[in-house]
N, C-alpha and C positions, 0 to 999 in steps of 0.2 A: 530294149528287151522288157518284154512284159513281166512284171512281178506281181504276185497276189497282193490285195490292198494292205494287209497286215504287214508285209515284209517292207512295203512302199513307206508305210507310215514309220516303221523302225529307223529306216535308212534315210529319213529325210532330215535335211539340215536342223529343221527345228528342234528334232527329238534325238539327234545322235548321242548328246551326253546323257538322256535318260536311258537309252538302250543300252549303253555302255554299263551304266549301273546295275541294270537288270542282269546283264551276262555275268558280272563280278558277283551278284548275290547267288546266281545260280551255281557258279563255280564255287563259292564259299559252302553251300548248303551240301554239295555233293563231298567236299572234303570233311565236312563235320560227320556226315552219315558213314563215311570210311573210319574215322576216327572211332565213333561210338561203337562200331562193328568190331573193332579190334578189342575194345574193353569189354566184351561180353563174357559174363561169368562162365567159367570152365565148369561143367557139373561135377568134374572129378576133383576140382580145386576150387572152393567157394570164392577164394580171395585171390585168384590169379597166382597161386603158388607160395604166398606169404603166411606168416601165422595169423591166427584169429586175433582180434583186438583184444586187451586184456578188459576185465569187467572191474570197475573200481570198487576197492575195498572201503565200505564205509565205516566209521567208529560207531560204536555203540553208544546210547544216550540214557538220559534219565535214570542215572544211577541212584539207588535209594538203600539206606541202611534200615533193614528190615526189622532186625532185633539185635541187640548187643548185650553179652553178659561177660562175666570174667574168664569163661573158657571157649566163647564162640561169639563170630560175627556173621550175620546173615545178610548177603547183598542181592539186589535184584538191580535189572538194567533191561533196555529195550535193545533187541537184535537187529540192526540195519541192513544186515547183508545176507547173502545166501552163499557166499564163496569163502567164508573164513574156514581155517581148519581147528582153531582154537581162540578161547579168551584168556588173557594173562591178566591176574589180579595183583595190584601193586598197593603196597602199605609203606605208610611213612609215620613219623612222629611230628611232623611239621608239614604245612603246605607246599614245601619246595623239594624236599628229598624223598625219593620213593624207591622200593626195591620189590621185585617179584616175590609173593609169597605162595602163590597156586596157579596152576593153569586148568582150565576146565575144557571140554570138547566143543565141537561147533553145534550150532543151533541151540545154545543153552542160554537161559537168562535168569538164572539164579545160581548162587554158590554159597557155601558154609566154610568159614575160615576158622579153624581150630586153633587155639593157642592160650596163652595166659596174659591176660589184659588186667593191667593195674588199673585200680580206681583213681589214682592221682594222675594219670598221664591221660594225655588227648590223642586219639589214634585217628589217621586219615587214610583213606581209600579212594582208589580209582582203577578203571579198567580199559584195557585195548584189545582189539581184535587182531588177529594175525592169520597168514597163509604162507605158503612157500616162498612168496615174492615179497611181501611187504608187512608192516605193522602199522596200524592207524594210530592217529592222536588219541590221547586219553579222553575219557568221559568228563564230566564235572567231577569235582572232588566232594566226598561226603566226609564227616568228621564226628566224633563223638567222644565224650568222657562219662565215664561210668558214674562217676558221682562228681559233678562240678564243684569247685571250691566256692565257699562263700566268697563275695566281693564287696568292695567300696566299703570296706570295715573304717568305721570313725570313732575316734575318742570324744565323745559328746561332751563330757565333763570330767575334771580330774582335781580331787580335793586332798587334803590330808588324811580324810577319812574313807574315801571311797573314789571308785571310778565307774563311768557308765559308758559303754560301747554300743555301737549300732552297727548292722551290717545287711548286705542284700542276700537273700536265701536264693539260690540258683538251680536247686534241685528239689524234687518231690518225694523223693523216697528215703529222707534221712529218718533216724529215730531219735536225733538230738544233734546239739553242738556241743563241742569243747571249747572253753576259753583257756588259751595257753599265754604265759608270761614270762618274760626274761627279765633279768636284773642286770644292768651294765653289760649287756650283751652276751650274758652266760647262756647256757642251754636254755631254750624253752620248755616248760613244764606246764602240765595241766592244773589249773587251780580253781575250776568250777565249771558247771555244765548246765544246758538248758533242755527244755523238750523240744520235739520238732516243730518246725514252722515258726520258731522264734525268730526275731530280727534286731532284739536289744536284751542288754543284760546290765544290771547295776551289781557292782560287788564292793562289798563294805570290808575294808582293810585298813591299817595305818602304813602309810608310806613314809619313808626316810628321805628327807630334802637333799641328802648328798648323794642320792643314787638316781639313775635313769632307768624307767619301767617301760618294756615294751611289750605289746599285745598283738594277738592274731587269733582267728577263729578257724576250726575245722568242722565240717560235718562228718556225722558218723552213722552206721547202722550197727547191728549187733556183732558183724564180722569184719566190717571194713571202715575206713576213714578216708576223707577227700585230702587233697592238698590243701595247704593253708591260704587262707586268704592274705591280702596285703598286710604288712606289719607297720605298726605306728609307735613311736616313743614320745614319753613325757617325763619332766621332772618337775617337782615342786621347786627346787632350788635353782639358782641361777648358772648352773652348768649342766650340759648335756654330755653324757659319754658317748663319743662316735667310734664304735669298733673298727679296727683295722679291717682293710679290705682292698681289692682290687678293682679297677674301672678303666673306661676308655676315655682319656682325657681331651678335650678340645672337640671341634666339629668342622668338618670338611666343606660345610656351606657358608660359612661365616667369613670373618676378615682374615687377612693373610696370616696375622701373628697367632690366630687360634688353630692353626694347621700345621703340621698333620696331627690327625687323631692317634693317639699313641697310649699303650698300657702304662699305668701307674698302680704301683701298690704303695700304701701308707699304712704305718703302725697305728694303733689306737691313741686316742687323746681325748681331753675334755675341752669343749668349745662352750664360751659364753652364749647363754641363751639370747641375750641381747645385744645390740650394740652399746658401747660405752656412752653413757647418758651425760647429760650436762651437769647433773647433780654429782655423779661420780666423779667426774673431771675436775669440779670445783673442790670436792673433797682433798684431791690431790695437789691441786695449786695451794689450797690453804694450809696444807701439811707441809708443804715444801718451800712456800714462799715464791713460787714460780708464777709468772705472768698469765692471767686468764686472757685466752684469746678474745678479739674484738667480736662484738656481736653481729649476727647476721642483721639484713635488713628488717627482719621480722621480730628480732628480739630474742632472748633465751628463755626457752621454756624448759624446767627442770627434768621432765621426762622424755625429752626429744634427744636423738642422738647427738653428741657433740660434733661439731664441724669447725672449720676454720683452724684445723691442727694440721701440722706437717707430719711427714713419716717420722722425723727427728723427735718432734713432740710425742708421738705416738710409744716410740720406743723407750723414750724417758719414763713414760708413765708405766709401762709394762715392767720396766727395772725396778721402779719405785713399788709396784704392786708385788713382784716377786720377793721383795724384802719383806713385805706385809703379811703374805699369805704362805710364802715358802713351799710353794708347789710347781715351781718351775713355769711362773707365768712368762708368756712371751707373743709376739705376733704368729699367726699361722703362716705356714709356707703356701705358697699359691697352690699346690697340689693338694694339701689338706683343705683348704678353703674350698676348692671345687668339688672335692668328694663330699664334704659335708652340706654343701649347697645342694648337691644332687640328691641328698637323702641316705648317704652312705649305704649300708647293706640293706636299708628298706626301700631304697630308690624304686620310684614308678616311672622313671625316666620322663619326668615333666620337663617342658621348655622353660619355665620358670622355677624357682626354688619353692616346690609345694604345690605347682598348679600348672595347667596350660594356659589358665586366663590369669593374665598379668594383674588385672583390678582385684582378684581375691587376695594376692599376697604381696603386693608392691605400691608404695607411693612413687609414681613417676611423674613425668612431665603433664601427661593429660588429666591427671586426677589430684595431684599434689597442691594445686593453686599456689606455686611459687613459694613452698615452705617445707621443712622438715616435719614431721608428725611424731606423735607418742610412740615410742617403741612398743612393740607387740600388739599395736591395734589392727593389723592385718593376720589372716591366717598364718599358722606355722607350717613348715615343711613336714617331711616323714619323720624326722628326728625331733620335733619339736623345737627348732630353731625359726626364730623371727626375724623378718626384714633381711634375709639373705639376698633378696632381689629389691632393689629400690630404696628408699629414705636417703640413706648417705653411701657414698662408696667407702670401702673398707680397705684400709692398707694391708698389705702381707708384707713378709719378711724379705722376699726374693728382689734381687736386682732383675730388671726385665731381660729378657732373652730369647732365642729361637727355641721352639719345641725340638725334640730329638725324633728321629724316625724308629728308635727301638724302645722298647719297654724299660722302664727304670723303676727302682725302689727308692722311696722316701727322698723324692728329688727336692733339692734346696735352692735351685736356680743358679746362675753365673756366680763365681766368686767374687767378681767385682763389676762395677757398673756405674752409670751416672744417672740413672732414673729407676724409680722403685715401682713395683705394681701395685695397683689396687683393683678391686673387683666388686661387682654386684649390681651397678647402676644407681641411681640416685633420684631425688625429687625432680632433678632439672635434666640430667641426660645430655650428654655432649652432642650425640646424635638426634636429640629431640624425638627420640622413638622408643617403645617399648622393648625394641630390639636390644638396647643397652643392658636391660635387665635380665637377659638370658644368662644362664650358670657358665655359659663358656666364655663371656664377652670379658675382653682384657682392657686394661687402660693402664698408664703409667705417667709419673710426675716426678719432677725432682725432689729429693729428699727434704729439701727445706721449703718447698711450696706448699701453699695453702690456699684452699678453696672453700666456698660456703656449701659445698655438698659432699666433702671427703671427711669421714671419720675413721673408726676403726672397731675391732672386737678383739679378744682375748682367748688363746690357748693357754691350756694348763696340762702338764704332762702326768699329774697325780692328784 
């Protein structure tokens, strides 16, 4: 049978496989055309009977605090959507906790929040867009303090006839600064003032060496005052009054025996400004006939902290001292020690006692050159206590034990035990790291044990 040349080509043995492929391709194309025809939009229902897709609601951005007074806050922002029904304005007293304070209509990019805003507080704001279906994430957070407190207050010098203070001025609209003083943690009272833009002040007065003096600074205008600066304390005498208070003892990111963090409340007490020195301990052994401890490898220096004394030695010393001064001399409890090392009520939550920089406040493994150093030769902490971090470990009254999971008042540790606590780190550091000088770090040793880096400090109750 005669066939046209084209069909003869397709049916030839040589091209039979290629022809089948072409036929399959034609069948696939026909099926695809049929499928696409079935998907053709119905003019009466643009999406074939379903609901139209939702348009995403986009969060507002670029929030700014345009103005802020004692009675109002004016905010502005960028509206990034066209389908919101309102904006919700949220306010907080920190950067984590917020509550709605006002709702404004759609297509708005500014709002005024009326209220009573205190000069001593910091206020935080953020905004969300919402419609019937959703609420967006919040904008950036803006915050403001009407009159920021002075900061970085320092006691530059403290003598029997005067004190010099310095601070950082954080506002531009004060009319002056008040200097406030407390004595032995009594209420603060204003004792002096300065003009605007001042950052230092010297006050001439007579100081009682038996008392502890605290200072802080506030900025003011004719009608308002700021929150106070950080507070610091100093004493001319050898004792610092530590006003009672509450704090969170321990740390959760440290050694197992420093956990759990738990609430502690301690009553007020006096703590020695310095660790007991070699000279002071020699006075005791001379008076009692006790044996003076063996010298460390570097020898004895009168103004260094005494070392090579056991807990039993320290307990005997404070018993003798109590008969001498008659004011309830004793070793500090571990809870009292940590509260004082943290700065007591004046605490700025430093990592070490008085600073986040260990070299400023502590003689430790990397800077001590293998020896103790003169007490008080580093910076003090917020209470005016020296060497609470580094130089020599300090024996505490407590037997060592695990921390409780609940808050406790005036804890004294376990009733019995086999090893006693010492705190604060030393020139050596058992861990060979500045971490051992942290205010939370705990170590313990047998009551009769002596080391070349263990000393002590004294508490008195009145």
